N, C-alpha and C positions, 0 to 999 in steps of 0.2 A: 721793664712793668705793663702789666696790663692796662688799658684805660678803664676797666671798673675798677681796678685800684684808685689811679689818680682820681676817679670822679669819686671813689668814697673820701680819700685823703682830701681834696676839696672843700667837702662837705663839713669835715671834721675840723681845718683850719679857719673855716667862716666863724667857729665857736671859739675861737682863740679869746677875743675879748672879754669874755665871760671870766678867763684865768684869774683875773685879777680880783677876783670875790672869793675865792677859794683859798685855803691853806697852802701852804709850799706842798704837804702829802698828796693835796688833790693834783696839784701841778704835775707831780711825779707820775700819778696814775693814769692822768689823762695824756700825758706823753709818752707814756709807754702804749697807750690804746693807740695811739696815730700812727708811733712806729710799727704795731702790730699791724694796724691795717693797711697801712703802707705796703707790707710785705706778703699783703695775703695774695698769693697764688695758688692754685689747685695744681695738684701732684700733675694732671695733665696740660696744663698752662706750663710748668717746668720743662715737663719732656718737648714739648713743641719750641718752645722759647730756646731750651738746650739743643736742639737738633738745628734749627736755624742759626743759632752763632756757630756751632759748628762747621755749618755749611757756610758760611761767610767768611770762614777762615781759608777757602778753596782745596782743604784737604781729601775732596771727595773727587775733585775731577781729573788727576791724574791717572791716567792708563793702569799704571802699576798698582796705585793704590786701589783701584776697581777690582783689578785681577787679583790681588791679595784676598781682599775681602772675599769674594767668589770662592776661590780655593779655601778659607778658613771654612765656610759655609758647607763648604764638600766637606770636609774633616769634620763638623759636627755629625752631620749625617751618617757619616762611617764609623765613628769613634763613640756614638753615641745612639747606635741602632738597638739596642736591648734598652733603654729607658724611654727612649721613643714608643718602642713597640709595647712595652710595658704600659705607659700612659694609653694608649690606644685600645690594647686591650680593657683597660678600666672601664674607658668611655664607649666605646663602640661595640666590645666583643670581637675586634678582629684580631686575628690570629698574627703569629710574626712574619710569616710568607705573606699574608694578605697587605701586611702595613707596608712593607719593602717593594710588593708588586704595584700596588696601588697609591703608594704615597711617595716611598725617597727615589726610589728608582729612576723614575722621570725626573725628579727635580735634579739628582747627578748627571744625569745625562743633559738636562736644562744649560748645567753649568760648565759641563766640557765644551758644549758646542758656544755658550755666549764666551767663554774664554776664548776660544780656538777664534772666533770671527769677530771679535769687540775692536780690534784695532782697524779693520774692516769697516765695521757698521758706523765708527766714531768719524773717520774721515771724511774730512770734506768732498761733496759729489758733485761734481761738475755736471752742468746741464746744458742744454741744445741752446744757442745764441740766435738771434735775428739779427738783422742787417745793421740795425742800430747798437749792437753791443758786440761786433763779431771780433775787435780788437779788445776788448776788455776782459776782464776775470769773473766769470759767473758762476757761482756754485750754491750748494745748501751746505750749510755746517749746523750739525745736530748740537744743542748745548743742554744742559741740564737744564730742569723746570725749578729745582729748588728743595724744596718739604713736601714729601707726598705722605698721605695718610692710606694706610691698608687696614681695612677692616676685614678680617679674614672670616670665613663659614666653619660651621663643627662637624658636615659629612666628611670632609676631608681634610683635618684641619692642617695638616702643615705641607700638603699639596697647592691646595688654594690660598694658603698664606703667604709660602715664601717665593710660590712663581712670581708673582707679581714683585716683591720683593726683589727678587733674583734682576729683572728688568730696571727697577729701580735704581741698585747700586750700579750694574752697568750704563747707566744713562748720566750716572754722577751725581746722582740725587742722594740728599738727605730722607729717610724714612720713619714715619712712627708706626709703630707694628700692632694692632689692637687683634688680638687672638680673641676667638670666639668664646665667652664664659660658660657655653651650654656642654664644652668640652672641659671639664674643670681640671680633670689631672693633665690632661696636653697642654693648657694654657700653663698651669703652673710648670711643668718642665721646659716649655719655651721660653718663659718669663727667667727663668734660671739659667739655660743655655745659652741662649743667644748671645748674651754678655760677654761669655769668657770666648767666643769665638769671632766677634764681630764689632767693630766699633760701638761702645754702648752711647755716645754723645750723639754719633750720626745716625744711627739706626734704633733708639731706644722702644722696649716692649711695654705698652699699657694695657694693664687686665684691668677686670672689673665686668662690670653689667649695664643696664641700659644707661643710667645717669652716669658713668664714666665716658660712654660712647657719646653720649649728647653733650658733656663738658667737652669732649674732643673735637665735636662738631662745631661749637661756637667759635673756635680757632680759625685762623687765616691759615688756610694750604693754598698753595701751587696744585696740585692735583689730590682727589679723592678717587682711592680704587677699592671698591665696595662688592661683597661676594656675599648673594643671600636670595632673599624674596621680593619681587616687587613692589610689595606692600612697605615695607623699611625702606627700599629702594627709592621711592617717591619722598620719603623724609630725608633719604641725604641728599638727593640732589637739593630739595629745597633750602638745605641748609647751606650746602656749598653756593647756591645761588645769591645770597646773602654777600658774599666775598669774590662773586664771579669768578667761582674756581670751576676748571672743567672737572668732570667725573670720569669715571668708568663703572658702569654699573654690569656685573655677571649676574644675570637674575636666571631665571629658568623658566618654566611653563608647561604645557603639556604637547610631549613630543610625540607624533603618531606614528605609526608603523603599519605599512599597508603591506600585508601578504599577497602577491601575486598568485594565483589556482596553480599557474603552471611551472612555480619555483619546486625546487627540491626541499620539499618541506619537513623533512629529516633534520637536515643542516640548518635551515630556516630557524626552527624554533630551538636548537640546540645555543644559535649565537643568540636568540633571543632571550632564552632564558639566564643564560650568563649575563646579556646587558641589563637585563632586568633586576635578579635578584642579587646581583654583588652588590656589596654593601649594605645589605637587606632594603635593597631599592631605594635608599637615600643617595640618588646620584641625580644630580639637574640635568644630565642628559640620559638617562634613564628611558626607555621604551615606555611611556604612559600607557597608551592602549594599544590595543591590535585590531584594523580594520581588514577584513576579509569577506569572501562571499560567503554564502551559510553552506556550499556544498562541500566545503572544505573546515569547516569550523570543527567537527569531530576528532576529523585526524589532526589540527594543531593542538586540540585541547589532548588528544593522547600523545603526539610528541614533546609536548610540553611538560607532561606528567614522567616519561620517561627520564628525560633530561634532569628534572629534580631529583629525581631519585639517583641517577648518576652521580652528578655535583653532590648531593649534599644527603645520599642514603636515605634509608628508609624514615628515618626519624632525625631530619634538621637542627632539633634543638640540640641533640646531642654531638652535630657534626662542627668540629671546631673553624670551618672554613664558612660557618653561616652565623650572619652578626645578627645585633638584637636593635631595636628602637632605641633612640638616643635618650627618651625619657619618658615617663607616664602620659603627660600631658600631651606628645605625639602619639603615642600610643591609642590612647583615646579618640586623638580625630581621624585616627584611620582607619581604625574599626568601626566607627560611625559611618565610615562610607560605604560598609557593604550591607546597609538596612534594607534598601530594595532592590539589591539584585540577587543572583543565584549564585551561590559557592559553588562551582565546577572542580575545583581541585583545591586542596588545603583548607585552611580556616581555623584551624587550632591555632589556640593562643593563650600566654599565659602574662596577664597585669603586672604579676610580682616581679616578675624576669622580663618585661617589656619585651617579650616574643611573640611574635605572629610569624607563621609557617609561610612558604611560599605561598601564594594564595590568585586563584584564577577566577575571573567572575564572568557568567552570561549572563544573556537576559537583560544587556545593557542598552538603556536609551541616551540621547543626546541632555536630556533632561533630568536623569540619575544622579544623584547626591555623588559619586566617585566622578563624574565628569564636570563636574564646576568649578575643581581648583588642582593642580597640581596633586598627584596622590603622595608622592615622595615618602612610597614605603612598598612592602612587597604585596601589592595587588595589583593584578594586572587585567583591567575588563577586556573585553573582546566584544566588538560592534560588528554586526554584519552588513555589508555593502551588496550592490548589485556590479560593481567592477570597480576600474580605477576611476571613471568619472566622477562618479557617487562617493567615490574616496576624497578626490581634491576637493568636491564641494562640500563637503563634511568639514574636513582639514581651514578650508578658505573660510569657512563661519567663525571661528575661532581666532584668540591672538595668534600672532605669529611666533612658532615656539623656537626654542632653543636649537632644537634638532630634529631633523625630520628622518624615517627610515625606510627604505624600500627594498621588498626582497623580492627579485623578479630575475628571470634568466634574459629577458627582452630588454633590449638597449633601448626601443623605442618607447617602452614602457617608463623606463626610468627617468630619459630627457624628456618626456611628457610632463611627469610629476614635476622635475624639477623647474621645467619652463612656466608651470603652471601654479606654482605655491610658492610662499617665501619662509625661511627659516633663517636662524643663525647659522648653521652649517647641516648638511645633508649627507646622508652615507647609505651607500646601496649594496646590501648584500651582506650588511654585519651591523656591529653596534658599539657604540663607545669610543672605536679604536681612532677617529680622527683627532680626537684629543692628544693623543700621542705625537700628533705629525708636526714638528715645530716648524716647519714651513708653509703651514696654513694657519691662517688666524683664527682664533677662536674666541666666541664671542656672538652676543643675541643681537637682536634687531626689533625694532618697537618694542612692546611690552617683555620681550626676553632680556633687553638688555640694550648697551649703547657702548661703543669702543671695543677693540681687540687685544690680545697678547698673544705669547707664545712666539720664543724666538727672535726672531729679527721686531715681529710685530710689537712686543712688550718693549724694546730698546725704542721705537720709534713714536710709539704712545705714551711715554714717559718722559720723552725729548721733545724740546721747541726746535724744529727744523727751521733755522734761521735763514733767510733768503739775505744772499751776500752778492753786490756787483761792485767792483773796483775797478773805476776808470784812471786814465790818467790824463794831466791836465797840457794834452796837446790835441792835434787835428780838430781844432777849434771851428775849422770852416764848416763843418760838416754839420755843428750844432746852429747856424743861423736860419735853416728852414724853419726852427721853432721860436726863433727871438722876433719879437715887434720890431718894425711893422709886417704884418702879414701881407702876403701875396699870393697871386694864383701860381706863378712860378714856384713860390717856397711851398705851395701848397702839393704842386702835382711833384715835387722831390720827395715830400714826405710821403706821400701814397707811394711814392717808389720802395722807400726806406722800409715803411710800417705793413703797407699791404702785400708786397710782393715779398713772401719769403720763400724761396724755392729750397727743397733740400738738395744741395750739391755735392754730399760728401764729405769728406776730407778733403781732398785735393781742391774740390771746390770751391771749398771756403776758404784756402790757402789763396787760390786764386784772386777771391773775389776782396780779400782782405789787402793785396796788393792793388789793384783797381779802386778800391773805396779809398786807400790812402792815397793814390795820386791824385781822385779827384778831389779830395778834399783839401789838397795842397794845392791845386791847379785852377781848376774848373768851377768849381763852388765860391771859391774866394772871389772870383771876379763876376759870375752871373748870379750870386743870390744876394747883392747887397741894393 
């Protein structure tokens, strides 16, 4: 029962003395009111408390259970791919092939990797010892955090909601899944299908809008994982702070893309066009704007125009592989960004269909509307700079982005940009694909987020890495140096054991262990009195 319900109940019971002045029928009515009040619990509270109750049974912890749930999740993705694709088609106008390519194939690969590696990830992790602990057992033991809240996003509703769920299940947690209400059809499919494949008590799905999310955030969790924008991210972090709950915030920002004048411009522009206009630009790591020298701007425009035509035909509106803006509110927000720039390519739009053509903007300044926030749509501004140094300076004036892209054949240029900037991730000579590498942590820095996930990083992020040291009740003589009364001789021995910590290798440690044992048994007992 929640504290809120108890407090309400206390207020009601405070009024019990007045019952004597009412007839029996009134007694019954008041008692019904009391019972109803004490049972008052929101759908969100019930989901959270049910998940915690299920977690406390311990059934989420055995590796066999985790692996079974993960395999069930993979079956869902395979067996229900038509229903998944149909819902996403209604929400974002993605094709079935696009849904598999950008949503479910990566999830399948993540599950396969996790199942394969889970025993290794969950095993005790031996650590290097010092002289004081050379005969002890010292290791890190990953353990579940408890109940995790996963708040998904609408742009890749399956990928960014289930990817952290995979990590939560693998780590042995319970998880409350909150899909984005903006993707109405996908949210409903997720609510219907997940309970059919995975434990509905350990992993309940809670749908709804702002009020439901706010109610969830009032509950106590052991970790909150949020994907979305920085404005809401701050509210999530503020709510979590009331319970001292750690958070992972996967946010976004304006991811810059620098094109070196000496690079292969046709190939660079082809890859940038793909990275920018996939999912109609509604990708948190999409190239947000281009920085290049004015001498190559016209050629960049020409090559991007060619790539748009090659990918989406002369009329992208009729192309099944080109998406739509999620709703009219975002349509209006995006179109307002074009007011003080020149539309060099595209610009066609249809508000009733939430359609905006792949668009490139020129005559863009740092003060332009399109440069004041993450675009999250199919607009690609080009800003001209005098070279890599000015590009770096411009990037560093803004918030740290989630991704940074460099197109150059020169390793020195690439390394210079990496060394002199900061971002969640950096990718040279391509776009987006670092997201697919499970061996790389995916996450932001500063305003673009905190915490990371994918592969083992998801497992570690949603685990408590517990420090464990197990000693025996023997070799007590070596401990005399730490016991009062403290003397110069004891301090000298303490200095040797604490400060002198040579890397002796495996054989050296075995020899040293033997020496320490002898010293502890013979010398220290005699001279440390």
